[in-house]
N, C-alpha and C positions, 0 to 999 in steps of 0.2 A: 357605384356603391357596392355591388355584388363582388367586384374584384377586390375592393378594400376589405370586405368581410372575409373573403377567402384568404387574403394575405394575413389578416389578424388571426384567423383560425390556424393557418399553417404555422405562423410564428409561435402561437401558444402551444401547438402540438410539438414543435421542435424544442421549445423551451422545456416542456414536460419530459421529453425523452432525454434531453441533456441533464436535467436535474435527477432523473431516475438513474442514469449511468453514474453520475457523480456520487449519489448516495450509495449505490452498490459498490463502487470502487473504494470509497472511504470505509465502508463496513468491512470489506475484504482486508484492507490494510490494518484495521483494528481487530481483526479476527472474529468479527461478529456475523459474518455471512460466509456461506460456502462459495467456492470458486470452481468452475468447470476447468479441469486441466486438459491441455492439449495432449494428443498421443505422442509417444516417444519419438516416432519417425519424424513427425512435423517439427518437434522441438529440435531434433538434430539438424534438420534442414535449415531452420531459422538460425541456429548457431553457426552453421557452415556459411550461410549468406553474410552474416555479420562479420565473421572472420575474413571472408573474401573481400568485403568492402574495406575493412580496416587496413589490410596489408596492400591492397591495390592502391589506396590513397598514399600510403607511405612510399611504395615503390615509384609511383608516378611523380611525387614531389621530389624525391631524391634524384630521379633520372633527369628532371628538369634542372636541378642544381648542377648535376654532372655536365650536362650539355651547355648550360649557360650559367657559369659561376657568379656573374654579376647580378645581384638582387635588383638593382635599379633597372637593368635591361629586362629582367623577367617581369617586373611590375609594368613597365612600358608596353611590353608585348601583350600582357594580360588586358590592359586598358584598351589597346587598339583592337584586340580580339573581341572584347565585349561591345565596342563601338562598331564592329563589323567593318573596320578599316584596315588597310595594309600599313604595317609599321614602316617607317623610313629606313632605307638601306644604309647601313654603316659598316665601316671596316671592323673586322674582329681583331683580336690581339695579334695573331701571327701576321695578318695582312698589314696591320699598322707598323709592326716591327720591320717587316719586309720593305715597306715603302721608305721608312727612315734609313734603312741600310742602303737602298738603291740611291736615294738622294745624297747620302753621304759619299757613296762611291763615285757618283758623278761629280760631286764637289771636289773630291780629292784627285779625280782624274781616272777614267777607266783604263788609261794606259799604264797606271802604276799598279804594283802588285797588290797593295792594300785596297785600293779603290776597286780593282777588278774582283778581288775576293769578296768585298762587301756587296758588290752588285750580284754576284753569284749566290751568296747567302740570302740576300734579300729576295731574289727570284724564288729560291727554294722555300723561304718562309711564306711567300704569297701563295705558292702551290699548296703548302700545308693549310693555309687559311681557307683556300677553296675546298680542299678535302674536308675541312672542319664544317664548312657550310653544308656540304653534301651529307655529312653524317647527321647533322642536326635536322635537316629537312627529311631525310629518309627515316630517321628515328621518330620524328614527330608524326609522320604519316602512318608508318607501319607498326609503331609501338605505343606512343603516347595517346594518339587519337582513339584507338580501341579501348584503352583503359579508361580514358575520360568519358567515352560513350557509355561504358558500363556504369560508372559512378553517377553520371548525370541523366542517364536514360533508364536502363534496366533496373538498377537498384532503387531509383525513385519510384518506379512502378511497384516494386516489391514492398517498399515502405508504405506506399499508399494502401495496397491491399492488406498488408499486415495490420495497419491501423484500423481498417474497416473490419477485419476479423476480430480485433479487440473489442470494437463497439458491438458487434453481433454477440460476442460472448457475454458482455455486460448486460445486453438486453435479455439474453437467455437466462442468466442467473437472476436478474431482477424479476423476470416472470416466474421463475421457480420459487423465489422468496414470497411473491404475492400468492401463489397457489398454496404454499405451505401455510401461510397465515389464514387463508380462507378455509382450509380444511380444519385448522385448529378451532376457528370460530364456529364452524358447523358442528364440530364435536361437542363444544361447550353448550351450544344452543340445544342440542338434543338432551343434555343432562339436566337442564333447568326445569323446575316444576312450575307450570303456568296455570294451575288450577286456582280458582278464587277461594280465599279462606272463608270458613263458616262464621267465625266471630265478626261482629260488626264493630270493629275497633279501628279508631282513626289511624293509629300507628301501623296496624296490620294492613289497612287499605293503602296507606302511603307506600309501604314496603311492596305491596302487590303491584302498584302502579310503576314503581321503579323497576321491579323485576320484568314487568311487561315491556317497558321501554328498552330495557337491556336485551330482552329476547328479540324484540324487533330489530335492534341494532345488530345483534349477532346473526339474525336471519339475513340481513343485508349482506354480511360477509359470506354467509352460506350460499347466497345466490351468485356470489362472485366465483365460486368453485368452477362452474361450467365455463364461464368466460375465461378464467385463468388457465384452465386446462387447454382450451383452444389457443390461447396466446402462447403457451409453452410449446405446443405443437408447431405453430407458425415460426416462432423464434428459433426452435431447434432445427427446422428445415432450412431457414436462412443461414444459421451458423454452419451447418454441415455443407451447404453449397459454397459459402465463402471459404471454409477450410479447404475444400477441394480446389478452388481457384488458386488459393495461396500455395497449396502444395505443388500444383502443376508449375507455377512460376518458379518456386524454389528448386524444383528438380532440374530446371534449366541451368542452374549454377554449374553443373558438371560440364555442360556444353560450353559455358563461359570459360571454364578452366582450359578446355581443349583449344578454344580459340585463342586464349591468351598465351598458350604454349606455342602455337604457331607464330604469334606476334613476337614472342621472346626469341625464337629462332631467327626471325628476320632482324631483330635488334642485334643479336650476336654476330650475324653475318655482316651487318653494316659496320659494326665495330672492327671486325676482322679486316674488312676491305680498307677501312680508314687507317688502321695501324700498319697494314701492309704497304699502303701508298706512302705513308710517312717514312717508313723504314727504307723504301726504295729511293725516295727523294733524298734522304740523308746519306744513303750509300753512294748515290751518284755525286752528291756534293762533296763527300769525303774523297772520292776518286779525283774530282776536279781540283780540289785544294791540294791533294797529295801529289799531283803532277807538276806543281809549281817547282822551279829550281830551288835547290837548298839555300842559295844566297837570299831568296825572298823570305825564307822562314828562319834565317839565322838569328834574328832579333829575339824570337821566342826561345830559341835553344840556348842563348847566352846565359840566361838566368837559371837554366836547369842544372841540376847536380851532375848530370851525365854530359861529358864534353861533346861538343858537336864534332862530326868528322872533319878532318882537315881537308882543305881544298888546295890542290897544287897549282902552281903558276900556269902549267900547261893546260890544266882543265879550265882555268879562268880565261886564258887566251882562246881556248877552243870554244868556250861558250859565247864569246864575242859580245854582241849587244844584248844577249839574254841576261848576262850578269850585270849589265849596266843599262837598264832600260831607260833611265832618265836622260842619258846622254843622247840617245838616238830617238827620243820620243818626239821631239819637234820635227826631225827629218821624216820620220815615219808618218806623222800626222799629216804633213803637207803632201807626202806621196800618196797616201790613201785618199785624201781629198781630191787630188788630181785624177786618180784612178776612178773614183766614183763619178766624177764629172764627165769622164770620157766613156766611150763604148768599147774600149779595147781591153786587153788582158795583160797581166804582168806575172813574172815569176816571183815567188816569195819563199823564203826559208822559214821553216817552223822552229820557233824558239824553244818550245818544250812540249811534252806529251799532252794530248787532249783526248778524253774519251767522249764520244758523241752521246748526248743525253737522249736523243731519239733518232728515228730513221731519217729525218730530214737533215741531220748534221753529219759531218765527215770527221772520223777519228784521225788524229794526227800523231806523228812520231817526231821527236826532237831531231833537228838537223836535216830532215828531208826537205826536198824542194818540190813545190806544187805550183800549179797555175791558178791564179785568182782573177776574178773579174766581178764587176758590180751588176746587180739586177735591179731594174726600176721597182721602187716601192719597198726595198729591203731596209731593215733597220740599219742605222748608221754604224753600229758596232759590229756588223757582220759583212762578210763577202761570200761569194760562191767559190768553192775550191774544187779542183779536178786533179785526180791522180789516176792516170790511165783511164779505165772505164768507170772509175768511182767518182761520184759527184755529191756534194752536199755543202751546207752552210758551215763556215768556219769563223771563229772570233778573230778580229783584227789584232787584238792584244797578244795573240800567240804567234804573230807573223812579223817578218822583216822583209820589206820589199827589196828586191835585188835590181841593180842597174842593168 
């Protein structure tokens, strides 16, 4: 029963406070009550915090669009994040394109020029897709997460304390209003004449009784002066304390800007790494495609306004099987299969130039002769090649086995 009485009293007190704040807020909006203004420094800090929150949200959302243009994928990631579950891994657009190119190249035949080029383009696209994943992951950790932590953490705390400061200001102004009314009532009570009239007239006596009741009512207000003054002192102290707490939080916005600046540098560095990787991948791909014999590229050049350079009969004869890969394709395929099945080595002539993509591969020059052999576990499209003391992987589509 005591607990219930306490809850009822607390509820009544909270309701009274809420009603008092609502009345004060309404009267301020109507211009019927005075309002305590915040100092200029605190107002500037509040404006700076609001501006920081606004632009941080815009930058964060647009960065998410940049990293993941697909809105459905963003929604899916958001849902899984809220459910605290890991989103299923899916191929991104470059990886999907790369896989299609590789499948098409294998379908057309890796021994053909077009099939080999598709496979190389597909591998490059998949490398770009991997770099894209690394960019998204790095940006999410080093850039988006700190911005989101500010919006969902620090700024929510600032908003909470700012709302509490607003309530303390309303309490203070409501107390000032009550004190002002009590003083006015006290002054009016002091001016009223409370002496009993000499004439024994009914109307005079009624007037006297009304004045006496009025005086007593005014004295009640007068007794509120001391109570109201004490209330003003308490609410003023609480308001000043809350204003100091809010000010300290808001001054931390400068530290937030410094932290976001470091995060921005990390984001720029991640982008620089990503674009540098993509440039290097495409540069290597361009070199590989450019090393193809001119006869492989003649189909594209025939529709061009610039005539393709003529190929003499001697150069065609010198190029041998390089200019006619389809003729020797079946022979080479069977020869490579036999070589892979055995543990021996064979001599092979290089059909056209090849630039190694990394240190595990061996660069080739057209028409040179190298030694090739198979290594267990190696991809079916590659062999190990040796030229003197140099050794590395070489693609079989660039080779012709010699008897």
